[in-house]
N, C-alpha and C positions, 0 to 999 in steps of 0.2 A: 504494499499499501504508503500512497505517498506522502511522504514526509513534508505537511505544509510548512512547518516550522524550520525548515532546512533549506538552504539556497547554498550554491557551491560557484566559487570564480576561480578559472583554472588562467593560470598566466601561461603565454605564448607568446610575447611578442619580441624577446630579443632574439637577435643574428646568433648568437653563439660563437666568435671568433675564436676562440682556442680550438672549436673544430678544426680548424682551416678546410673549409668544405664550401661550396656552391649550394650544398641541402642546407636546410636550416635545421637548427639544433633540434629544435624537439619532432623531425620528420625521419632522424635518424633511425634504423631499426633493430631491435633487439627480439629474438625468440617470436619471430614472426609479426610484430607490430610495430609500427610507429611508436617511440617515447611517448608521445601526448596519447596515443590510444592508448596504452598501457593505463594513463592516470587517468582519461574519460572511462575506461571500462569500471573500473574502480569508484568513478563518482557517480556513475549510473546506477550501481549493484544498490547505492544508499536511496536511492528514491528518493529526490531532493524535490522539493515543489519547484527549485529555480536553477538552473546552469548558465552560466555567462562563462565565455570564452574572451578572453583579449588578444588582439594579435596586432602586429604591425609587419615586423620583417617577412618578405615574400607569401603577404596578406594570402594571397587566392590560395597557393599552394597549400598552406596551412588551414584554411577554410575546407577545399577541399577533400584533405584527411581528416579534421574533424566531422564532416557531415558524413563521412563515410562508419562513423562509428553512433553519433547520435544524431538523429534529424530534429531539426526543427529548436535548436538550441541559439540564446541569444548569442548573436557575435558582436564585439564592441572593438572597433580598431582606436589603439592608443594614438595620441597626438604628439605633438613635438614637447612636450614637457615631458623630461625621460624621470622611470623611477617606478617601483613596486606601488610606492601610494600613490599616484598618477593612474595606474593601471586600474586598483580596486575602486579609486575613487568613478573612474569612468562603469565598472562594471554596478558597482554600487547605483548610479543613476537608472542605469537600465534594467534592476528589480524593481518592479510596483514599490511605491511611495508607504502605503498601507503593511508594507513586509513587517513584521516584528520578533522575526524568531533570530535563528543563529545563522551566522555567515561562514562558512569554512573556505578558506583560500588554499590551493593548492599549486605546487610549481610543476610546470608540464613537461620538465627536465628531472623530473625524482620517480622512475617509473617502478619503483620495487613496493612503493607504499599501496598496499592495500585496500579493501573494503572492508576489512575487519578491524584493520589497525585505526582508519579512520574511525569508526564506528565507536571505538574503545575512548577515543579521543573525544568524541562530541558527548558520549555519555558520561566522560569525567568532568567535561566541562558543565552540565546539565546539572550536573550534582552538585555543583560548587555555586557559591555567590558570586565568581569571578566575571568582569564584563569579558575578558580575554583571555583564552588559553594558548600556550604556545607549545607545540611539539617538539622537544629537544633530542638531542643524543650525546652522548659520550665520545668521543673518537681518540683514536690512539695519534692520529695526526687530523689537526683542526684545520689545517691550513685552506684560507680562502672562505673558511665558515664563520659567522656572525657568532660572537662571543656572547654567551649567557651571563649575566651580571647579577649575582643575589645581592638582598641587603642581608643585613645583620640577623634580621629575622628569618633568612632561609628563604626567602620568598622571591619573587623575579622585582629586579628594579629597574633593567633595561638591556637592551640588544646592541651592542656594539659591531660596526660590520671589521672585518678584517682589514681594513687599509685604514681604518681610524684610530685602532684599538693602542692602547699605551703597552708598554713592555709587561706589566704587571696585568694587563688582560689577553694579551697573546698567548700568556701561559696557560690561560683557563680551555678546558679541554672539552667541556659543554657548549655544545653551541646549536645555534639555531636551526631546525631544519626547513624553512621556509614554509611550512603547514600551521595555519593558524583556526582558530574559531571565536567570533567577533558574536556580542549580542549585535542584533543589528543597529539600534539606537546610539549604542555607545562610539558606535565604528563611524557612523554617519558625523558625530559630535567632534571627532578625533581628527580625521581627515583634512579638512580644510588649514589645521594648524601646522600640520609637517612643512616645513620648510627645506632648503636647499644647502645647509652650511652643513656638508663633508666634501671628505677628499672629490665625492666622482660628482660633486654639482647634484646631485639629483635627490628624488623626494621617497625616503627608505619607508617601507609599510613598517620595519623595525622602531620609528620612532613613536610610533602610534602607544608603544609599551610605556614610554617615559611621560606620555600628555597623560593617557588614561590614569597614571600612578599620581601624575600631579592633580589631577582632578578628583583624584578622593577616591578613584575604583580601583579593587581587586583584581591581578594579574596573576595567574596562575603558568606556570610550567610542569608540564606533562612529558619525563622523560619516556622514551621510548626502549620497550624491554630488550629490543633486537637494533642495534645500531644500523645494522646493514640497511632496514628497510628504508630509511631515509638517505642515502647517498645519491647524491647528484651526478648527472653527467656535464662534464665541461671540456673532455677533449675524449680523443680516440681510446687514451689507456682507461678512462673512467668508465667508459663504452664497454669494452670488453669486460671488465670486471663485473657492471651489472648484468650482463649476458650471463656470465659463467655463474654468478649467483641467483640471475629468476633460472636458469638453466636447471640447476641445482636443485631449485626446489619444484620445479616439473617432473624432473626425472623422480624425484621420492616420493611425491604424491602416484605417480604410475606404480611406483614397486608397491607403495601400500594398499593399491589397488587391486592390486595381485597378477603386475606385468615382470616377467621376470628380466633384468635388465644388467649385464652381466658385466659392462664397463663403464658405469656411468660418465667418467672422465672423459671418453673416447666418443658418448653417447649425444646427442643434440636433437630438442624435441619442443617442438613451435609452441605455444601456449594453447592453441587450439586444438591440436590431435589428438584424436580418440584413437585407445589402446584396449582392445579385449581381454578378459582374464586368460591367465595361462597362454599368452605369447612369449615370446623370447625375444629377445632386441640383443646381436649379436655385435660386437667391436666394429668401431668406425662406420656407424648408421647415423644417419640424420634426417631426419622424419618433420617436414618444413610444411608448413601453410596448413589448409584443411584437411590433412592426409587423416585417413579413418583403418583402423585394421580392428580384424575380427578377433576370435577367439581361436586359440590354440595353434597360430599362426607362427614362421619363424621369419624372421627377416634379419639380412645382415651375413656375414658380416660387409663392412667396407658399400655401405648401399646407399643410396640418396634418393628419398620418395617425398615428391612435392606435387599437395592439391592431390593426391593417389588415392583410390580404395581398394581396399585388401580385404578380401573377403577369411571367411572361418578355414582355419586349416593349412592357408597356402604357405608355399616356400617360397622366399624369393634373396636369391644371395648374388652379391655383387654385382648391382643393378642402379641404373639411373631411371628413374621413372618420373614424369611429370604428367598430370592430369591425364590420369589413366585409371582403367577397371581393373582389376585383376580378380576372376571367381573364387569363389571356395574350391580348396585342395588344388590348386591351379600351381605350377611349378613355373619357377621365372629364373633365368639366369644358369651358372654365372656370365657377366660381361654381357650384360642384355641391357639393351638404349631402347625404351618406352616413350615416344613421344607424345604430345596431346592428341587425344581421339582413338588410342588405343583400348580394346575392350577387349579382354582375353576370358572367355568364359569358364564355366566349373569344368575341374582336372584337365584343362588345357593345360601347353607347355609353350613356353618360349623360351628357346634354349640359349646354349653360348655363342657368342657375338651374334647377335639378331637385332637388326632394327625396324622398328615398327611405327608407323604413325598413319591417325585415321584411319585405324582400319579393326574391323568386329574380327576375330576368332572364335568360331564355335563351341562348345561344349566338346569335351574329350579330344580336340584337335591339339594336332602338334607341330610346332615349327622349330626342328630340334637345332639346328645350328646355321650359321655361316650364310644367313638369308635377310634381305631387305623386303619388308611389306610394307606397304605405303597405299595408303588410299583404296584399300581392299578389302574385301565381305568373303570370309570363308566358313562354310556352312560344318556343322556338329561331326567328329570323327573321322577328320581328314587330316593327312599325313602327307605335308610338304617337307618333299627331301632335301640335302645341305644342298647351299650355294642357291636357291631359288631368287630370283630378281623380279617384282611389279614393275614392269616399266612404266610407271604412269604419266610421264611430263613428255609432250611432244613438242617443247620449246616456248609454247604460249600456254597453255592449259595442261592442268591435271585430268586425268580422266581414270575410273575404276576399273579394278579386276575384281570378277564374282569367281569363286570357287564353292561347288555344289557340298553336298553330305557326300562321304565315304569315298573321296575322292583320294588316288594314292599318285603322286606326282615323281621322275626320278630326280636325280641329281643334277647340277647346272641347266635347270629351268629359266626361261628369261618368258614371262607373259605380258605380252605388248597390250595395252591398255586402247582403248573400251576391249575388253574380253570377256568372255563366259565359261566356264568349265562346268559340264551340266554333273548330275548326282551321280555317281559312283564310276566317274571316268579315270582313266587312267594316263596316265603323260610318262613318255620315255627319257631316257637320259637324255641329257644334252639338246633338247626340245625347244626350238623358239617358237610358241605359241602367237601366232597372230591372228588367227580366228578362233571363232568359237567352238566348243567341243561336245558332241550331242552328249545326251548322259550316257553312260554305257560305255562308250568309245577310249579307243586308244589312239593316241595323238602320237604322234611321230614326226621327226623333221631332220631324217640322219641322210648321208649319203653314202652309197657304199666303200668300204674300205679298199686302198689303194695303196701297195709297197711298192715304191719304186727302188731297184735293186743300183747299188753304189753312188749313193746320193752322197754320200761322203768321201772326198777327194783323197787318194793314197796319202798323201802329205799331213793331210789332218788326221786320218787315222793313226799313222806312225806318230804324230804329236802325241794324241790323248792316250796311247798304250804307253808311249813314255812316259806322260804326266803321271798315270794311272801305275806305273811300276810292273807292267806286261811287256813282254815281248812281241816284236811288232810280228803280224804274220807271215810266214814265206810262202814261194809259188807263184803262177801267174797270176792268180784272181787278187793277189793283193795289189798288185801294179799293172791293172787293167790299163793301158794306153784310153781303152774308152769310157772310161769311167766319168771322166769330166765333160765327153759330150753327152752321157746319159741324165748330166743336171738339165742340159741345155734342151 
């Protein structure tokens, strides 16, 4: 149910210069989502009455990413006045004036803070008399974070940004996480009084703490039980650290849900991946996007699946697959490449060094090895011999190959599309199939074998024999003067 007394502001206006990237910081991805998407998912799970996102740098790109997660939320553009206080001031102005609940402020670059941690913060705030509650953390290395300065009574006195801190304040290890809960009326009163008297010349939201205290309001600090939850992302090293921590969380959740993951350190699983019980994930496996895997499957080692569906009991070994469907009890790999549009039926097989694209392979059908199957439809219980090629491109357009049920093809067949092979047909080894094959027919395109005697000149045979360590043959046949003429 919607919490009518809760509003959430997400700050996503910054450029993130330390990322050294043309991509806005909040759009860098970890575990399958942009940073800001992780924050928005956490916010949405709290079911607030209002969500406002503040944008500026590359605003259209950021807005597009936001709207993929949450439709219809309020978007506010930060103006030329810099600082988080100005961003929140604009966001609060977009919330209905009669709203008198609590305003949660989240940073778009803090992706590990989940909805349960935010909910605990809100509950602690509502259980107190404080007008604001700040989420803090104690870090071994607090460099770059605002320091939490407490008064003699142990209560929060003020927050000092790293660049404005004295030596004594820099020694403080408790830091501001950038996550706040304010009572709306108190926040509205405090924001206009925040100035720019600091090293950056910006309006800091942290200054609201001192203003509220001066006005007689209580301000609380709630320390996160796990400091890793509040880690921000400011550069590529922190991006990798955040993904490592989030991946550890995701992998552990799957393990506790009944999935065997042999080597968590070499296994990467995106947040939207679904894995059934009793499935085994072997080392070196990456499960990306919206991949779904059924029960009792074996995936890996050294396998990457992106937006791919795998049925119960399937085996996928040393394979790269994207936007593919692998049926129940099917077998794929090793060294298979499944491109978008591949659909492999139940108990089917795509074997070693097989590439497939936009192809449907029926139940029980097999493409065992060394083949390319593109723009094709193969019926059930058909066997495609090694080295098969569906020649689907004529230089301008792609064409389809249709192979029926219970078909047996030989090795090194080329199917020149568009072409249809009827049910129960057989195709001989080496055949280049350019026209349709009727059901039950045998298709051949072989020429009679011819052996041309003395094709290799005598001196070449002698050189080969010497190279291979054999004696050159004696006799007139070995030096037939007509041998060279036979070549012509």
